[in-house]
VEXROZA-285561 format. One line per 4 residues: number of its first residue (from 0); their letters; for each residue x, y, z of N, C-alpha, C. Coordinates in steps of 0.1 Angstrom, whole numbers, plus 5000, padded with zeros to 4 digits. Example, Ala and Ser with C-alpha at 12.3 -4.5 7.8 and 13.67 -1.06 7.14 Angstrom:
2
0) as) 5132 4943 5078 5123 4955 5078 5132 4967 5078  5128 4978 5071 5137 4989 5071 5129 5000 5079
This chain:
117
0) xxxx) 5193 5106 5171 5204 5110 5168 5209 5096 5156  5215 5101 5149 5222 5091 5139 5227 5080 5147  5238 5083 5155 5243 5073 5163 5237 5063 5169  5224 5066 5174 5217 5056 5181 5209 5048 5172
4) xxxx) 5209 5048 5160 5202 5040 5147 5211 5026 5150  5204 5013 5149 5211 5000 5149 5219 4999 5136  5227 4992 5134 5235 4989 5121 5225 4979 5114  5225 4984 5100 5215 4976 5091 5222 4970 5082
8) xxxx) 5221 4956 5080 5230 4951 5068 5217 4949 5055  5220 4952 5045 5214 4947 5032 5203 4957 5030  5200 4957 5017 5188 4968 5014 5176 4967 5018  5170 4952 5016 5158 4948 5020 5154 4951 5035
12) xxxx) 5165 4951 5040 5164 4950 5059 5162 4965 5060  5170 4975 5054 5171 4986 5053 5157 4993 5050  5150 4992 5039 5139 4995 5037 5126 4989 5045  5127 4979 5050 5119 4973 5060 5119 4982 5073
16) xxxx) 5130 4985 5078 5134 4993 5090 5128 5008 5088  5130 5012 5077 5126 5026 5074 5112 5026 5075  5104 5017 5067 5092 5016 5069 5085 5016 5080  5089 5005 5090 5085 5006 5105 5087 5020 5111
20) xxxx) 5098 5025 5109 5100 5037 5118 5091 5050 5114  5087 5049 5098 5079 5059 5092 5065 5059 5090  5059 5048 5095 5044 5046 5095 5037 5054 5106  5027 5062 5102 5017 5065 5113 5005 5062 5107
24) xxxx) 4993 5070 5114 4978 5064 5110 4974 5070 5095  4982 5078 5087 4977 5081 5076 4988 5079 5066  5000 5082 5067 5011 5081 5057 5022 5075 5059  5027 5069 5049 5041 5065 5051 5052 5078 5049
28) xxxx) 5067 5074 5049 5073 5085 5051 5072 5092 5031  5069 5081 5024 5069 5087 5010 5056 5099 5009  5048 5103 5018 5040 5111 5017 5026 5105 5010  5028 5093 5009 5014 5088 5001 5004 5081 5010
32) xxxx) 4991 5084 5009 4984 5079 5020 4981 5065 5021  4978 5061 5032 4977 5048 5037 4962 5045 5035  4954 5037 5029 4940 5038 5030 4933 5027 5036  4943 5015 5040 4938 5005 5047 4947 4996 5053
36) xxxx) 4948 4990 5064 4959 4982 5068 4951 4971 5074  4953 4958 5072 4950 4945 5078 4960 4934 5078  4962 4928 5087 4970 4915 5089 4983 4918 5084  4989 4931 5087 5003 4934 5083 5004 4939 5070
40) xxxx) 4989 4941 5061 4994 4945 5049 4990 4959 5051  4996 4970 5041 4995 4985 5040 4988 4986 5027  4976 4992 5025 4973 4995 5011 4975 5011 5009  4979 5014 4999 4983 5028 4995 4979 5032 4981
44) xxxx) 4976 5045 4978 4973 5049 4966 4978 5061 4962  4986 5065 4952 4995 5076 4950 4985 5088 4945  4990 5101 4945 4984 5111 4937 4990 5113 4927  4982 5113 4915 4987 5115 4903 4993 5105 4897
48) xxxx) 4990 5091 4901 4996 5079 4896 4994 5075 4881  5003 5068 4874 4996 5063 4861 4985 5054 4860  4981 5054 4848 4972 5046 4846 4977 5030 4844  4968 5021 4843 4953 5022 4848 4950 5022 4864
52) xxxx) 4939 5024 4866 4935 5027 4881 4941 5013 4890  4948 5018 4899 4955 5006 4908 4960 5012 4922  4960 5001 4928 4965 5006 4944 4978 4996 4946  4987 5002 4956 4999 4994 4959 4996 4986 4973
56) xxxx) 5000 4974 4972 4998 4964 4986 5013 4965 4989  5014 4966 5005 5028 4964 5010 5028 4955 5021  5038 4944 5019 5036 4934 5032 5050 4932 5033  5059 4936 5045 5071 4933 5050 5079 4940 5037
60) xxxx) 5091 4934 5031 5095 4938 5024 5090 4938 5005  5077 4933 5005 5073 4930 4993 5063 4940 4989  5064 4943 4978 5051 4951 4972 5044 4948 4959  5032 4948 4955 5025 4946 4947 5016 4957 4940
64) xxxx) 5016 4960 4928 5005 4969 4923 4993 4962 4916  4983 4965 4919 4969 4958 4916 4959 4965 4906  4957 4959 4895 4946 4970 4886 4932 4968 4894  4927 4982 4896 4913 4978 4903 4903 4972 4897
68) xxxx) 4905 4974 4883 4891 4968 4873 4894 4954 4873  4906 4948 4872 4906 4935 4868 4912 4926 4879  4916 4934 4888 4923 4926 4902 4935 4918 4898  4939 4920 4884 4954 4916 4882 4965 4922 4887
72) xxxx) 4974 4915 4887 4987 4921 4893 4995 4925 4882  4995 4939 4884 5006 4948 4873 5021 4948 4874  5023 4947 4887 5038 4947 4889 5040 4940 4906  5052 4937 4903 5057 4932 4918 5054 4919 4921
76) xxxx) 5054 4915 4935 5048 4904 4941 5051 4903 4956  5042 4895 4962 5040 4892 4978 5038 4880 4979  5039 4873 4991 5038 4861 4994 5021 4856 4990  5018 4847 4987 5008 4841 4983 4994 4842 4992
80) xxxx) 4997 4838 5006 4986 4843 5014 4982 4856 5013  4992 4865 5017 4989 4879 5015 4983 4883 5005  4987 4878 4994 4980 4882 4981 4966 4876 4980  4961 4868 4983 4950 4862 4985 4941 4873 4995
84) xxxx) 4944 4875 5005 4937 4885 5011 4937 4900 5007  4946 4902 5003 4945 4916 4992 4935 4917 4982  4936 4905 4976 4924 4903 4964 4911 4901 4971  4908 4896 4982 4896 4891 4988 4890 4906 4995
88) xxxx) 4899 4916 4997 4897 4929 5005 4893 4937 4991  4901 4937 4981 4900 4945 4971 4884 4941 4962  4880 4930 4962 4869 4924 4956 4856 4931 4965  4856 4932 4977 4848 4937 4985 4847 4953 4984
92) xxxx) 4858 4960 4981 4857 4974 4982 4863 4980 4970  4857 4973 4956 4863 4978 4943 4858 4992 4941  4843 4994 4943 4839 5009 4944 4842 5017 4950  4848 5017 4961 4852 5026 4970 4870 5027 4966
96) xxxx) 4876 5018 4960 4890 5021 4953 4889 5030 4942  4880 5027 4935 4876 5034 4919 4876 5048 4924  4864 5051 4935 4863 5063 4940 4875 5071 4946  4883 5063 4951 4897 5069 4956 4905 5071 4945
100) xxxx) 4905 5063 4937 4913 5068 4924 4910 5080 4919  4898 5084 4916 4891 5094 4911 4896 5108 4922  4896 5106 4934 4902 5114 4943 4916 5120 4942  4924 5109 4938 4937 5110 4939 4942 5117 4923
104) xxxx) 4933 5114 4917 4936 5120 4902 4933 5135 4903  4928 5141 4913 4922 5155 4913 4932 5158 4927  4941 5151 4931 4951 5155 4942 4945 5157 4955  4933 5149 4957 4925 5150 4968 4928 5139 4978
108) xxxx) 4927 5139 4989 4931 5130 5001 4921 5117 4998  4924 5105 4997 4915 5093 4996 4910 5093 5009  4898 5086 5008 4890 5081 5023 4897 5068 5026  4898 5066 5038 4902 5051 5047 4890 5043 5041
112) xxxx) 4895 5029 5038 4885 5019 5035 4887 5009 5047  4874 5002 5049 4876 4993 5061 4885 4981 5057  4891 4975 5067 4900 4967 5067 4893 4953 5063  4900 4943 5060 4895 4929 5057 4889 4924 5071
116) x) 4878 4921 5072 4873 4913 5086 4872 4901 5086
């Protein structure tokens, strides 16, 4: 019930709380697939998203879009340590990320990708 929800102050706190409540093993509440998780970082790819091929990395209240081909930040920011982990993971899994991008272009569910080890 709504009356049982804690009082939430501030937009960032509200977004973080909603993400925490809505995460399951496949999707966030926005309906977009989670393709990998590691060290508190969520990797998502959206269906029919805009070019160039990219993925979304979420860490706490931060979000960044990374170009799969160049591994450059397209938009957003996350803490430096989290970004380093995301880029290391993306370098190892670039072919799988491109394959998932092609699946998403066809409105098909992307495959899970192994987390950073």
